[in-house]
C-alpha positions in Angstrom: -20.9 49.1 17.4 -21.4 47.1 20.5 -20.5 43.5 19.8 -23.1 42.3 22.4 -25.9 43.6 20.2 -25.5 41.8 16.8 -27.7 42.9 14.0 -29.4 40.3 11.9 -30.0 40.5 8.1 -33.5 39.1 7.7 -34.3 40.1 4.1 -32.5 41.4 1.0 -32.9 42.3 -2.6 -31.0 43.7 -5.5 -31.3 44.9 -9.0 -28.0 44.8 -10.9 -26.6 44.7 -14.4 -27.7 41.5 -16.1 -29.4 40.4 -12.9 -33.0 41.5 -12.2 -33.1 39.3 -9.0 -30.7 37.7 -6.6 -31.1 34.2 -8.0 -29.8 35.4 -11.3 -27.2 37.5 -9.6 -25.8 34.5 -7.8 -25.8 32.3 -10.9 -24.0 35.0 -12.8 -21.4 35.2 -10.0 -20.6 31.5 -9.8 -20.7 31.2 -13.6 -18.4 34.2 -14.0 -20.7 36.2 -16.3 -19.5 39.7 -16.9 -22.1 42.4 -17.5 -20.0 44.9 -19.5 -21.6 46.1 -22.8 -21.4 49.1 -25.1 -23.7 51.8 -24.0 -27.0 51.7 -25.9 -27.5 54.8 -28.2 -30.7 55.6 -26.4 -29.0 56.1 -23.0 -26.8 59.1 -24.0 -28.3 62.4 -25.2 -25.9 62.4 -28.1 -24.4 59.7 -30.4 -21.9 57.7 -28.3 -19.3 57.8 -31.1 -19.2 61.6 -30.9 -18.3 61.5 -27.1 -15.5 58.9 -27.1 -11.8 59.5 -27.7 -8.9 57.2 -27.0 -6.8 60.0 -25.5 -7.8 61.9 -22.3 -9.4 65.2 -23.3 -12.1 67.5 -21.8 -15.7 66.5 -22.6 -14.8 63.1 -23.8 -15.1 59.5 -22.5 -12.3 57.0 -22.9 -14.7 54.1 -23.6 -18.3 53.3 -24.5 -18.2 50.1 -22.3 -20.1 50.1 -19.0 -22.5 48.0 -17.0 -26.1 49.1 -17.2 -29.6 47.8 -16.5 -31.2 47.5 -19.9 -34.1 45.1 -19.7 -35.9 46.3 -16.6 -39.6 47.2 -16.7 -41.0 48.9 -13.6 -44.2 47.5 -12.1 -46.0 49.9 -9.7 -48.2 47.2 -8.1 -48.3 47.4 -4.3 -46.7 50.8 -4.0 -48.6 53.4 -2.0 -48.0 56.3 -4.4 -50.3 57.6 -7.1 -49.6 55.7 -10.3 -49.4 58.9 -12.4 -46.6 60.1 -10.2 -44.8 56.7 -10.3 -44.9 56.6 -14.1 -43.2 60.0 -14.5 -40.5 59.4 -11.9 -36.9 59.1 -12.9 -35.6 55.5 -13.4 -33.6 56.1 -10.2 -36.8 55.8 -8.2 -38.0 52.8 -10.1 -34.9 50.9 -9.1 -35.3 52.0 -5.4 -39.0 51.0 -5.2 -38.5 47.7 -7.0 -35.6 46.7 -4.8 -37.4 47.9 -1.6 -40.5 45.9 -2.5 -38.5 42.8 -3.2 -36.5 43.1 0.0 -39.7 43.5 2.1 -41.2 40.5 0.3 -38.1 38.5 1.0 -38.7 38.8 4.7 -40.3 35.7 6.3 -42.4 37.9 8.6 -44.2 41.1 7.9 -42.7 44.5 8.8 -44.8 45.1 11.9 -45.3 47.7 13.1 -44.4 49.8 10.0 -44.4 52.9 12.3 -41.1 51.7 13.8 -39.5 50.7 10.4 -37.0 53.3 9.1 -34.9 53.9 6.0 -31.2 54.8 5.6 -30.4 54.9 1.9 -27.3 55.8 0.1 -27.7 57.7 -3.3 -25.2 59.6 -5.3 -25.6 63.4 -5.5 -25.0 63.6 -9.2 -27.1 64.6 -12.2 -29.9 62.2 -13.1 -31.8 62.0 -16.4 -34.6 64.0 -15.0 -32.5 66.8 -13.4 -30.6 67.1 -16.7 -34.0 67.3 -18.5 -34.9 70.4 -16.4 -31.6 72.1 -17.4 -32.2 71.2 -21.0 -35.7 72.6 -21.0 -34.9 75.9 -19.2 -31.4 76.7 -20.5 -32.1 75.4 -24.0 -35.2 77.6 -24.3 -33.3 80.6 -22.9 -30.5 80.0 -25.5 -33.0 79.8 -28.3 -34.7 82.9 -27.2 -31.5 84.9 -27.1 -30.6 83.7 -30.6 -33.9 83.9 -32.4 -36.1 86.1 -30.3 -38.8 83.5 -29.9 -39.1 80.0 -28.5 -41.4 77.0 -28.6 -43.9 76.9 -25.8 -41.9 75.3 -23.0 -43.4 73.7 -19.9 -43.1 70.7 -17.6 -45.4 69.2 -15.1 -45.4 69.0 -11.3 -44.5 65.3 -11.5 -41.5 66.1 -13.8 -40.4 68.6 -11.3 -40.7 66.1 -8.4 -38.8 63.6 -10.5 -35.9 66.0 -10.9 -35.1 65.9 -7.2 -31.9 64.1 -6.6 -30.8 64.0 -3.0 -33.6 63.9 -0.4 -36.3 62.0 -2.3 -34.6 58.6 -2.6 -34.9 57.7 1.0 -38.2 59.5 1.5 -39.9 57.8 -1.5 -38.9 54.3 -0.3 -40.5 55.0 3.1 -43.6 56.6 1.5 -44.0 53.9 -1.0 -44.5 51.2 1.7 -46.0 53.3 4.5 -42.8 53.1 6.7 -43.0 55.6 9.6 -39.7 55.1 11.4 -37.9 58.0 9.7 -36.0 58.2 6.5 -33.1 60.0 4.9 -30.6 59.8 2.1 -26.8 60.0 2.5 -23.8 60.2 0.2 -20.4 59.0 1.4 -19.1 58.4 -2.1 -18.2 54.7 -2.8 -18.4 53.9 1.0 -22.0 55.1 1.1 -23.8 51.7 1.5 -21.7 50.7 4.4 -22.3 54.1 6.0 -26.0 53.6 5.5 -25.9 50.1 7.2 -23.8 51.5 10.1 -26.3 54.2 10.8 -29.2 51.8 10.5 -27.5 49.5 13.0 -27.2 52.4 15.4 -30.9 53.1 15.2 -31.6 49.5 16.0 -29.2 49.2 18.9 -30.6 52.3 20.5 -34.2 51.0 20.0 -35.2 54.1 18.0 -36.4 51.6 15.3 -37.3 48.0 15.3 -36.6 47.3 11.6 -34.4 49.2 9.2 -34.2 49.1 5.4 -30.6 50.1 4.5 -28.5 49.9 1.4 -27.6 51.9 -1.7 -28.6 52.9 -5.2 -26.9 54.5 -8.1 -28.5 55.5 -11.4 -27.1 58.9 -12.4 -27.0 60.2 -16.0 -24.5 57.6 -17.4 -23.0 60.0 -19.9 -22.0 62.3 -17.1 -20.3 59.4 -15.1 -18.6 58.0 -18.2 -17.1 61.4 -19.1 -16.4 62.4 -15.5 -14.5 59.3 -14.5 -12.6 59.6 -17.8 -11.5 63.1 -16.7 -10.3 61.7 -13.4 -8.3 59.1 -15.3 -10.2 56.4 -13.3 -12.2 54.9 -16.2 -10.8 51.8 -17.9 -9.9 52.5 -21.5 -10.2 48.8 -22.3 -13.6 48.6 -20.6 -12.4 45.6 -18.5 -12.3 45.8 -14.7 -9.4 43.6 -13.5 -8.9 44.1 -9.8 -5.4 43.3 -8.5 -4.2 42.1 -11.9 -1.2 43.3 -13.7 -3.4 44.4 -16.7 -5.7 46.6 -14.5 -6.3 50.0 -16.1 -9.3 51.5 -14.3 -12.9 51.0 -13.3 -16.0 50.3 -15.3 -19.1 52.3 -14.4 -22.2 50.3 -13.3 -25.6 51.1 -11.9 -28.1 49.3 -9.7 -29.7 49.1 -6.2 -29.3 46.8 -3.2 -31.4 46.8 0.0 -30.9 44.9 3.3 -33.6 44.5 5.9 -32.1 44.6 9.4 -33.4 43.7 12.9 -31.9 43.2 16.3 -30.9 39.5 16.6 -33.1 38.9 19.7 -36.1 40.3 17.8 -35.4 38.3 14.7 -35.2 35.1 16.8 -38.4 35.9 18.7 -40.3 36.7 15.5 -39.0 33.6 13.7 -37.4 35.5 10.9 -35.1 33.8 8.4 -31.6 35.1 9.3 -29.1 35.3 6.5 -26.2 36.5 8.6 -25.1 38.8 11.4 -23.4 42.2 11.2 -20.8 42.0 13.9 -18.9 45.3 13.5 -18.4 48.3 11.3 -15.6 50.8 11.2 -15.7 54.2 9.5 -13.0 56.8 8.9 -11.7 59.6 6.6 -8.2 60.0 5.3 -6.4 62.9 6.9 -3.6 63.2 4.4 -3.2 63.0 0.7 -5.5 64.7 -1.9 -9.1 64.1 -2.7 -8.4 61.4 -5.3 -5.4 59.5 -3.9 -6.3 57.0 -1.2 -4.3 56.9 2.1 -3.5 53.5 3.6 -3.5 54.8 7.1 -7.1 56.0 6.9 -8.2 52.7 5.5 -6.5 50.8 8.3 -8.1 53.0 10.9 -11.5 52.0 9.6 -10.7 48.3 9.6 -9.2 48.3 13.0 -12.3 50.1 14.4 -14.4 47.3 13.0 -12.3 44.5 14.7 -11.9 46.4 17.9 -15.7 46.6 18.3 -16.1 42.8 18.0 -13.1 41.3 19.6 -12.3 39.4 16.4 -8.9 39.2 14.8 -8.3 39.8 11.1 -7.0 36.3 10.8 -10.5 35.0 11.8 -11.8 36.1 8.4 -12.1 33.6 5.5 -13.4 35.9 2.8 -12.9 39.6 2.0 -15.1 41.4 -0.5 -12.6 44.2 -1.4 -13.3 47.6 -2.7 -11.2 46.4 -5.7 -12.3 49.0 -8.3 -9.6 48.0 -10.8 -7.6 51.3 -10.6 -3.9 50.4 -10.1 -3.2 52.9 -7.4 -6.4 52.2 -5.5 -5.9 48.4 -5.6 -2.3 48.7 -4.6 -3.2 50.9 -1.6 -5.9 48.5 -0.5 -3.6 45.5 -0.6 -1.0 47.5 1.4 -3.7 48.3 3.9 -4.7 44.6 4.3 -1.1 43.6 4.8 -0.6 46.3 7.4 -3.8 45.1 9.2 -2.8 41.5 9.2 0.8 42.1 10.2 3.7 39.9 9.4 2.9 36.8 11.4 0.0 34.6 12.7 -1.2 33.6 9.3 -0.5 31.2 6.5 0.0 32.0 2.8 -3.2 32.4 0.8 -5.4 31.4 3.7 -7.9 34.2 2.9 -10.0 34.5 -0.3 -10.4 38.0 -1.7 -12.3 39.4 -4.7 -14.5 42.2 -6.0 -18.0 42.2 -7.5 -16.9 45.2 -9.6 -15.1 42.8 -11.9 -18.5 41.5 -13.0 -21.1 44.4 -12.7 -18.9 47.5 -12.6 -18.6 50.1 -10.0 -22.1 51.0 -8.6 -20.7 54.1 -6.7 -23.1 54.6 -3.8 -24.6 51.2 -4.5 -21.3 49.4 -4.7 -21.1 48.4 -1.0 -24.7 47.1 -1.2 -23.7 44.8 -4.1 -20.6 43.6 -2.2 -22.6 42.9 1.0 -25.3 41.0 -0.8 -22.7 38.9 -2.7 -21.1 38.1 0.6 -24.4 37.1 2.3 -25.2 34.9 -0.7 -21.8 33.2 -0.2 -22.9 32.3 3.4 -26.2 31.0 2.1 -24.6 28.8 -0.5 -21.5 28.0 1.5 -19.4 28.9 -1.5 -16.4 31.2 -2.0 -17.4 33.3 -5.0 -15.0 34.1 -7.9 -13.7 37.4 -9.0 -13.1 38.0 -12.7 -10.2 39.1 -14.9 -7.4 38.1 -12.6 -4.4 36.1 -14.0 -1.2 37.5 -12.5 -0.5 40.2 -9.9 1.8 43.1 -10.8 5.5 42.8 -10.1 6.2 43.4 -6.4 2.5 43.3 -5.6 1.6 43.0 -1.8 -0.3 39.9 -2.9 2.9 38.0 -3.2 3.8 35.9 -0.1 0.7 37.2 1.6 -2.3 35.6 3.4 -4.5 36.6 0.5 -5.4 34.8 -2.8 -7.7 36.2 -5.4 -10.6 33.7 -5.8 -10.8 32.9 -9.5 -13.4 30.1 -9.4 -16.3 29.1 -7.2 -15.2 26.8 -4.4 -16.8 25.1 -1.5 -16.5 27.3 1.6 -15.3 24.8 4.3 -15.6 25.7 7.9 -12.4 25.8 10.0 -14.1 23.5 12.5 -17.6 22.6 13.5 -17.8 25.2 16.3 -16.5 28.2 14.3 -19.0 30.1 12.1 -17.9 31.4 8.7 -16.8 35.0 8.8 -16.3 37.6 6.1 -15.5 41.3 5.6 -16.6 43.9 3.1 -14.5 47.1 2.4 -15.5 50.3 0.6 -13.1 53.2 0.1 -14.5 56.2 -1.6 -13.3 59.4 -3.4 -12.4 62.0 -0.9 -10.8 59.4 1.4 -14.1 58.1 2.9 -13.6 54.6 4.3 -15.9 51.8 5.5 -15.2 48.2 6.7 -17.9 45.8 7.7 -17.7 42.3 9.4 -20.3 39.6 8.7 -20.7 36.3 10.6 -22.7 33.3 9.6 -25.8 32.6 11.6 -26.0 29.3 13.5 -29.4 28.9 15.3 -28.1 26.1 17.5 -27.2 27.3 20.1 -27.9 31.0 20.0 -27.4 31.9 23.7 -23.9 33.1 22.7 -25.6 36.1 21.0 -27.7 37.4 23.8 -27.3 41.1 24.6 -26.1 41.2 28.2 -24.6 38.5 30.4 -26.6 35.7 28.7 -29.8 37.5 29.5 -32.2 38.9 26.8 -33.1 42.6 27.4 -36.2 43.4 29.2 -38.2 46.5 28.2 -36.9 48.3 31.2 -33.3 47.5 30.3 -34.0 48.8 26.8 -35.4 52.0 28.1 -32.5 52.6 30.5 -30.0 51.8 27.8 -31.6 54.2 25.3 -32.0 57.0 27.9 -28.4 56.8 29.2 -27.1 57.2 25.6 -29.5 59.8 24.4 -29.2 62.0 27.5 -25.5 62.5 27.4 -25.3 66.3 27.0 -23.4 67.7 24.0 -21.7 71.1 24.0 -21.7 73.5 21.1 -18.3 75.1 21.1 -18.2 77.0 17.8 -20.6 78.4 15.2 -20.6 80.3 11.9 -23.5 81.4 9.6 -23.4 82.7 6.1 -27.0 83.4 5.0 -28.2 85.5 2.1 -26.4 88.9 2.4 -25.2 88.1 5.9 -21.5 87.2 5.7 -20.7 86.1 9.3 -22.2 84.9 12.5 -22.0 88.5 13.8 -24.0 89.8 10.9 -26.6 87.0 11.5 -26.8 87.8 15.2 -27.3 91.5 14.7 -29.9 91.1 12.0 -32.0 88.5 13.9 -31.9 90.3 17.3 -32.7 93.6 15.7 -35.7 92.2 13.8 -34.4 93.2 10.4 -34.9 91.2 7.2 -32.5 90.0 4.6 -35.3 89.6 1.9 -34.3 91.6 -1.1 -35.1 91.7 -4.8 -33.3 89.1 -6.8 -29.8 90.3 -8.0 -29.9 91.4 -11.6 -27.8 88.6 -13.2 -28.6 85.8 -10.8 -30.6 83.8 -13.2 -28.0 84.1 -16.0 -30.3 85.1 -18.8 -33.3 83.0 -17.8 -35.4 85.9 -16.3 -38.0 85.9 -19.1 -38.4 82.1 -18.9 -38.8 82.4 -15.1 -41.4 85.2 -15.5 -43.6 82.9 -17.6 -43.3 80.1 -14.9 -43.9 82.4 -11.9 -46.4 84.7 -13.7 -44.6 87.8 -12.4 -41.4 89.8 -13.2 -40.1 90.8 -9.8 -39.0 88.1 -7.4 -37.8 88.6 -3.8 -35.8 86.2 -1.5 -32.9 85.9 0.8 -30.4 85.8 -2.1 -26.6 85.8 -1.8 -24.9 88.3 -4.1 -21.3 87.1 -3.9 -18.9 84.6 -2.4 -15.3 85.8 -1.8 -12.2 83.7 -0.9 -8.8 85.0 -0.1 -5.9 83.5 -2.1 -4.2 81.0 0.1 -7.1 80.8 2.6 -7.5 77.1 1.9 -5.3 74.4 0.4 -6.8 74.8 -3.0 -4.7 76.0 -6.0 -6.0 79.4 -7.0 -6.5 78.3 -10.7 -9.0 75.6 -9.5 -11.3 77.8 -7.4 -13.4 79.0 -10.3 -14.0 75.4 -11.4 -15.5 74.3 -8.0 -19.2 74.6 -7.4 -19.9 77.5 -5.0 -21.7 75.0 -2.8 -18.4 73.3 -1.9 -16.5 76.6 -1.3 -19.3 78.2 0.8 -19.5 75.2 3.1 -15.7 75.2 3.4 -15.7 78.9 4.3 -18.5 78.4 6.9 -16.6 75.4 8.4 -13.5 77.5 8.8 -15.5 80.2 10.6 -16.9 77.6 13.0 -13.4 76.2 13.6 -12.0 79.6 14.3 -14.9 80.4 16.7 -14.1 77.2 18.6 -10.4 78.1 18.8 -9.4 74.9 16.9 -6.1 75.0 15.0 -6.5 74.3 11.3 -3.3 72.2 10.9 -3.6 69.7 13.7 -4.6 66.2 12.9 -7.9 65.2 14.5 -8.3 61.4 13.9 -11.4 61.3 16.1 -13.3 64.3 14.6 -15.8 63.9 11.8 -18.0 66.1 9.6 -21.6 65.8 8.5 -23.2 68.2 6.1 -26.9 68.5 5.3 -27.1 69.2 1.6 -29.5 69.5 -1.4 -28.5 68.9 -5.0 -27.0 71.8 -6.9 -28.4 72.1 -10.4 -25.1 73.6 -11.6 -23.8 70.1 -11.9 -26.2 69.5 -14.9 -24.8 72.4 -16.9 -22.5 70.0 -18.8 -25.5 68.1 -20.0 -26.8 71.1 -21.8 -23.4 71.9 -23.3 -23.3 68.4 -24.8 -26.9 68.7 -26.0 -26.2 71.8 -28.0 -25.2 69.5 -30.9 -28.9 68.4 -31.0 -30.1 72.0 -30.6 -28.1 73.2 -33.5 -29.7 70.5 -35.8 -33.1 71.5 -34.5 -32.6 75.2 -35.0 -31.1 74.8 -38.5 -34.2 73.0 -39.6 -36.7 75.1 -37.6 -35.3 78.5 -38.7 -34.3 77.3 -42.2 -30.7 78.2 -41.8 -28.3 77.6 -44.7 -25.1 76.4 -43.2 -22.5 74.0 -44.6 -20.8 71.4 -42.4 -17.8 73.6 -41.6 -20.1 76.4 -40.6 -22.2 74.1 -38.4 -19.1 72.9 -36.5 -17.9 76.5 -36.1 -21.2 77.7 -34.8 -21.5 74.7 -32.4 -18.1 75.4 -31.0 -18.9 79.1 -30.5 -22.2 78.2 -28.8 -20.5 75.8 -26.4 -17.8 78.4 -25.5 -20.6 80.9 -24.8 -22.6 78.5 -22.7 -19.9 77.4 -20.3 -16.7 75.3 -19.9 -16.1 71.7 -20.7 -16.1 68.9 -18.1 -12.5 68.5 -16.9 -11.0 66.6 -14.0 -11.1 69.7 -11.7 -14.7 70.4 -12.6 -15.7 66.8 -12.2 -14.3 66.8 -8.6 -15.8 70.2 -8.0 -19.3 69.0 -8.8 -19.4 65.8 -6.7 -21.9 66.4 -3.9 -20.3 64.0 -1.5 -17.0 65.8 -1.8 -18.5 68.8 0.2 -17.8 66.9 3.5 -14.6 65.3 2.3 -13.1 68.6 1.3 -13.7 69.9 4.8 -12.2 66.7 6.3 -9.1 67.0 4.2 -8.7 70.7 4.7 -8.8 70.4 8.5 -7.4 66.9 8.7 -10.4 65.1 10.3 -10.1 61.3 10.5 -13.6 60.5 11.7 -16.8 59.7 9.7 -17.4 62.3 7.0 -20.5 62.4 4.7 -23.5 64.3 3.5 -27.1 63.7 4.5 -30.3 64.9 2.8 -33.9 65.0 3.9 -35.3 68.2 2.6 -35.7 71.1 5.0 -34.7 68.8 7.8 -31.2 68.1 6.4 -29.4 70.3 8.8 -31.2 68.9 11.8 -30.5 65.4 10.6 -26.8 66.2 10.3 -26.9 67.6 13.8 -28.7 64.5 15.1 -26.2 62.1 13.5 -23.3 64.1 14.8 -24.7 64.0 18.3 -25.1 60.2 18.0 -21.5 59.7 17.1 -20.4 61.7 20.1 -22.8 59.9 22.5 -21.6 56.5 21.2 -18.1 57.7 22.0 -17.1 57.0 18.4 -15.8 60.5 17.9 -14.7 63.2 20.4 -15.7 66.2 18.2 -18.0 66.7 15.2 -18.5 69.5 12.8 -22.0 69.6 11.5 -23.7 72.1 9.2 -26.0 72.5 6.2 -25.9 74.2 2.9 -28.4 74.9 0.1 -28.0 77.3 -2.8 -31.6 77.1 -3.6 -31.8 80.5 -5.4 -30.8 78.8 -8.7 -33.5 79.4 -11.3 -34.0 75.7 -12.0 -34.4 74.9 -8.3 -36.9 77.7 -7.8 -39.0 76.8 -10.8 -39.2 73.2 -9.9 -39.8 73.9 -6.3 -42.6 76.3 -7.2 -44.2 73.6 -9.4 -44.3 71.2 -6.4 -45.3 73.8 -3.7 -46.0 77.3 -5.0 -44.2 80.2 -3.5 -46.0 83.0 -1.8 -46.8 85.9 -4.1 
């Protein structure tokens, strides 16, 4: 980011656990109110007691404690979408639309013109309540049919099908709901997603491709999945207490919520008399090149932080407050503190001069929404001139990097005094995600008198001609394509693709016999036909040792991840790039849609309910021991339990991280989703990074295994296929 073009935050809103608006959120922060509660029985598909075990084991959670939004009632007023559709949408979309409406309302001036207002929204590519419902309906009905020969009439509506969409719709529905025409997309960069969204939004503003941007993050997946999944990764706190940097820290607590920032170029915000909450001075992004997908690497974190400071001319010691990633995992917190110590160096600071903390200690880890919560907390600290507290810190571990350092964990609200009258308050926000995705953002307090320090070029505001020249000079830098690969349908290589396309042949074939895993009769009823044609893939093969994946883990990784990795390797080979060389300035962006395979575990867990229903419906005479034995057999027949390997193998955002780790890329790595345009959006963002000289090489691609029966049935409900 160019430090001569600061971006102003002119509006914001959030919906967080125990905080339905930002006034309550701030009061909860300064009063040190923790939002952790036992999960309500209505939120999990099964009795919570049946899913919890104190010891790590497959298909079990370590705790029932989490941070959820329980008292929210969605109001569709003022949203430009049919109310019947709105009422059937997944709660994920209710959070997005509520937060978006509140953020727009928070702006002092209207978003005008709406045609040049865009959306960059982070959302986790994990199962939602509605996507899991689709699997429950289709696979549950198929199971019953195989067992008893007949099923209850099973159907769902077009609106329910629309609601089951996970990846592309979040950004699109926010734009559609408020008539915003400046482009929209959704991204997933794991826990760093919100900072990535804000960075890309700032790029749009700096290049004058948009005049206003809504940016932030949301997370509202099926909470049983996240509770069990993070337990499998041994990341969940068994005690249900998030204690960043404390000797008692034993893991994270899962949260949910949404946060949105409204951004403008500073010169526009001044001209339009906006209320300016603060300035975004710089953002640094990176990906770890070493380590595994779960263990953070300090070098990667430091690279992201140094990029942020290099873009602004600021020094780390200029920062008074750091909103840390601070998830409460001992290894993660230790690595983050080592990274901060490395960044600040061994001199030039005084002990405990910089306040640090983490909002996760209060509202849990909001995953793709975590960075948004941290940024909003920091901006509120500017507004109230108060250093906000972090919870559950009493004493650092022995030999902690906190000892004899420039950092102190802020344990109570304290007046934020300026260093001197001429220096604005400054703060930083960090977010470090699974897969080694890193983001670091620098905020500066806004002081309206004087503001000539912030003009864009040599104390002169930009004229329209200057804006045009700047945009053209950046956008017209030619970018070379130096390698390609294509694996499409039955075509297994770029050569196959080339020969088929140039010869005019077709890859459309009849659906492979076992592709819909026993759901053919159900599909026939939905499609009103028995034979279905498409560009189906029939197999995916990997050579043992082809990638740095243990052979026994391959079968537990979603094909989506493996196929994209194989295609990436083909493109690298075509470009004559060595696989083992470190490439700190190369990144990867993948256009991706949600893979319904990740919802299979939901149906496995729901079989306990199905057994009860079938026993009653079919008047089966089984004792308790027979019931348990039958349930165990059904689960084994349906599919494997959720384990740590399968949890990692089903994370959508890991698709890009797995490529970055495999080929040792250190640049920005994430997935982007906007329907059929996902691949083009990935290409566009890759080109922008190159034109901005933030990377020297990018790998971009797209993947969608849309031949899944659930994907095809729901897509057909929304837009019917050709017959």
